[in-house]
Structures are given as C-alpha cells and as structure tokens.
N, C-alpha and C positions, 0 to 999 in steps of 0.2 A: 385939314385935308378933306376933300369932298370925294366920296366914292360912289359910283353907281354899279349895281350888280344886276345883270340881266339873267332872269331865271325863266324856266318853262315848266308848266304842269303837264305831266305825261302819264299815260296809262302804265300801271305796274306791269312790267314785262312778264312777270311770273303768271299773270292772269290773261295775257293777250291771246286772242284767237283771231283767225282770219276767216271771213265769210267765203266759202268756196264758190258761191255764185257771183258775187260782186267783186271779190278780190280785195276788199277793204277791211280795215280793222274793225272788229266788233267792240265798240266802246261801252255799250249799255251794260250796266252792272259791273263794270271793271273799275276797281279802285284807282284813284289818281294820286300821284306822288310828285315831289319836286325832283326834277331830273338829277341824276347822281352827280355828274360833273358840275352842275350848277350849284349843288350844295358845297362842293369843294371850293368853288369860286366865292360863295357867300362866307364860308368859314375863314378864308384867307383875309377877306375884308374885315371880318369881325376880329381877327387876330391883330390886325393893324389898329383897329379901334381900341383894343385892350392895351396895346403897347404905347400908343402915342396919344397926346392930348388933342382935343378939338377935332376929332375925326367924326364925320357924319356919313352914315351909310344909307343910301336910297336903293330900294329894291324895285325893279321894273319888270313887268311881264305883259305879254299880249295874249289874250285868250277870251273865252266865254266868261260870264259872271261867276261860275263856280271856281274859277282860278283864284278868287278871293281867299279860298282856304289855304292855298300854297303861300300866298303873300302873308297871311296871318301867322303861318308857321315860321316864315322868315322873320317877322316882327318878334315872335316869341323867342327866337334864337338870339335876337339882339339888334336887329336892324332898326333904324330910326324913322324911316319913311317908306311907304309902300304905294306904288302907282300901278293901276291896272288899265291897260289899253283895251277897251272892249267896244266893238261896234260891228254891226252887220257888214259894213264896208270892208272890214279887215278879214272877213271869213274866207278861208281857202287860200290864204297867202302862202306862196312857196318861200324859199329862203331869200330870194332877191327882194320880193315884196315885203317880207318880214323885216329885213334889214332897213329898207327904206322907211318903214313905219317907225321902227325903233330910232332911227336917225332923227326923224322929226320930233320924237318925244325927248330925246337927249338934248336937242337944240333948244327945246322949250325949257328944260331944266337948266341948261346953260352953264352953270358953275360946277365943274368937276375936274378932278386931277387924274383919277384912275377909273377905268371901266373894266369890270371883271365879267367874263362870260365863262360858261362851261365849254369844254372842247367841242362836244356834240351832244345832241339829244338822242335818247335811246329809242325813240319812235321814228327817227329819221336817219341818224348816223351820217350826216353830210359834213359836219364840221365847217360849214360855210358862213353861218350868220355872223359870228364874231369877226372874222376877217373882213367880211363885206361891210359890216358896221364901221370898222376902223377906216376902211377906204372911203366910205361915204362921208365920214367926218374929217378925213384928211389928217389923221393922227397916226403915230407909229404903233406897231403891234408886236407882241411876242406871244407865240402860241405854244401849247404843250408845256406849260410851266410846271416844274417840279420843285422849285425852290425860289424864294423871293426875298430880296433885301431892299429896303428903302433908305435912301440917304438924301435928305433935303428934297429937292425937286427931281432927283434921279432915282431910277429903279435898276437893279441888277437881278437878272433872272437866269435860272438854268432851264434851257429848252431841251426837252427829251428828244433823242435821236434813236435810231434802231440799235446802235451799238454803243450808246453812252449819252452824253449831253454836251451842249455848247453853252458858254456863258455870254450873255448879251446884256448890254446896258442901253438905256434910252432915257430921254427927258419926258417929264409930264407936260401936258396930258398924254396918256397912252392907254392902249387896250391890251389886256392880258387874258389868255384863255387857260383855264385850269384843268388838270387831270387828277385822277384819284391819288396819285403818288404825292401830291402837293401837301396833303394834310388829312386829318381824320375829323369830319364834321361833328360838331357838338350836338347834344340833345337840347331841346328847349327846356328851360326851367319852369317849375310850377308858377313862379311869380311872373315869368315872361309870358306864359300862356294866358294867365289872368289879365295882364295888361294888354295883350294883343287883341283880346275879345271884348274887354270892358272899357279900356281907356284910349286905345289907339284907333285911328281911322284909316281905311284904305281909300285913296283917291281914285276915282274912275274918270278916265279921259276918253272922250269919243273922237271921231274924226274931226269934228268941229273945234275941238280944243287944241289940236296941234296943226301946224302948218304943213299938211300933207296933200300932195297932188293925188286925187282919187284915181288917176290913171296909173299910179305907181303902187297901189295896194289892192288886196283882194284877189279872188280867183281869176277874174277876167284879165287882170294885169300881170299874172304870174306866167313867165315864159316856160316853166317846167311842165312837161306832160308825162304823167306816170302811165306807161303802156300796160303794165300788168304787175300785180302783186300776188305771190303764191307761196305756199308752204312747200319747202323742198321734200321730195319723196324720200322715204327711208332707204338706206343702203341695203343691198341684198346681203344674204348670209355669206360669211367668208368660208374658205375651204382650206383644209390642212392637207398638204401633200406629204406622203410618207414613202420611204424607200431609200435606195442608194442615191448618191449625188447625181450621177449621170441619168438614171431613170427619172428622178424627180425633175431635173431640168427639162428633159424631153417632154414630160407630161405637162409641165408649166407652159412650155412653148406651144404645145398643142391646145391647151385651154385658152391661152391668149389669142391664138389664131382663130379659135371658134368665136371669140368675142370681137374679132376684127380689130384687135388692139395692136397687132404687129403684122 
C-alpha cells in the first residue's frame, strides 16, 4: 500500500500576533510546528504501516526551505520518504493554487492508494485544500474522518457530523481528511530522530521538477483576496441586575434600548 500524507508547517498559534498596521501575521521569531490535524493524518498513515506489510508512507509539503524541519520530524515519527515543494514561483499561493501545485506533485509521485490530509490548517482554517486536491485528481474523498478501517482496496470511515457520524465506504485510490478525534499522534523516537537527520534525505522539488502551469500557482494566480485581518476587540464588562423580577426586566429592557438592541 502506498500512502501520501500532505502536511503543512504553521506558526505556533500560542505565539501568533498580528501587526496592527499591516494586518498580517508576525512570523519573525515565532516557532513553527506541524499543523495539528496534519499530525493526526500522519499518525493514521503510520498506524496502517504498523498494521500491514509493505506499506510505504511519503510525506509531502509545500513551503520555504525551513519547512525541511517539519518533514524531518515526520521522518522521525516513521515516514519513509519526504518531499518539499519549494520555489519562489509557489510563494503566496492561496488554497486553489496550493491544491494545483500539490496535484502536480502527486501526479509525479504517481503510485498511491490513499492520500491523507489534515482537515484544515490553524493559520487559515479554510478546510479547502484536501477536497480541492481530490477534485483535481478525480478521486473520491471522505472528510472529517474519526475512524478508519481498510479491507483490501476498500476503506470504511466514520465521517463526523454535528450530531453524530455517518459511515462511508469507498474504493482506493481516495483522499481522507483527518481530525483530532481520529487518533493521538505519537512522539518521534530517539532512533527515529537520529535517522531523520543522519541517514534520511529530504527531496526538494522546484517548479521545474513538476508539471505545473505557472499560471496556476503563486500569488498572482491566486483568486482569493484578503481584504482585512484584525484582532477582535475585547468584550465590554458585563453587568449584573439585582432586584425583583419585574423591576429587573424593566431595567434590562431599558439597558437594551440604550444600546439600540431592541
């Protein structure tokens, strides 16, 4: 079984701040981590590798050269191959352009049975790249996976809903997006860390290495326009109304009227 896991290196949200003048994230000095949902996706791929014979896990990401660190962490966790898509031509890609670029890379890899993605990235929260990648590849997809079973060339998954889950089955090749309820990601072993930095290599692919139309990647090819990014203003102090029921209701109506809420 050949598995591809798409991951993203993101800024640690505990350290993220927004520049009040430009409205953009301040990334300088902010530590980077593997996106949380992507770790769940990787863990599920590694669980399949632990359970079945002849499972090969390839980790794929698009980003600047420093994303090498995230890929080596994935190798340390147990992945077999790591590929970094890094080129100035890819810079500024939105979800549409990112999916197009990943599609070109997956087509170059060619041989795969399952593609795992995290549900969404914590620095975007769009949940669009995985489904767009599946559509571009023309393969079935199951999103919000909380439980997975593999039987030959068929997968059965529980897809989370607001009030429960639904059970879906599909044939390989397919794409699955993971959420935190799916599993608990493992920690890299000491042996795995040593091998990731001493024995394993991260392949770096540029735009020339994949069959990508340059009009479908990068900032100028991205149809999304971010109008404004801002930090929500803090809520005002609450108020406790005391007294009899009738008096309290009258005072509440008066206060709401002052705020033009009724």
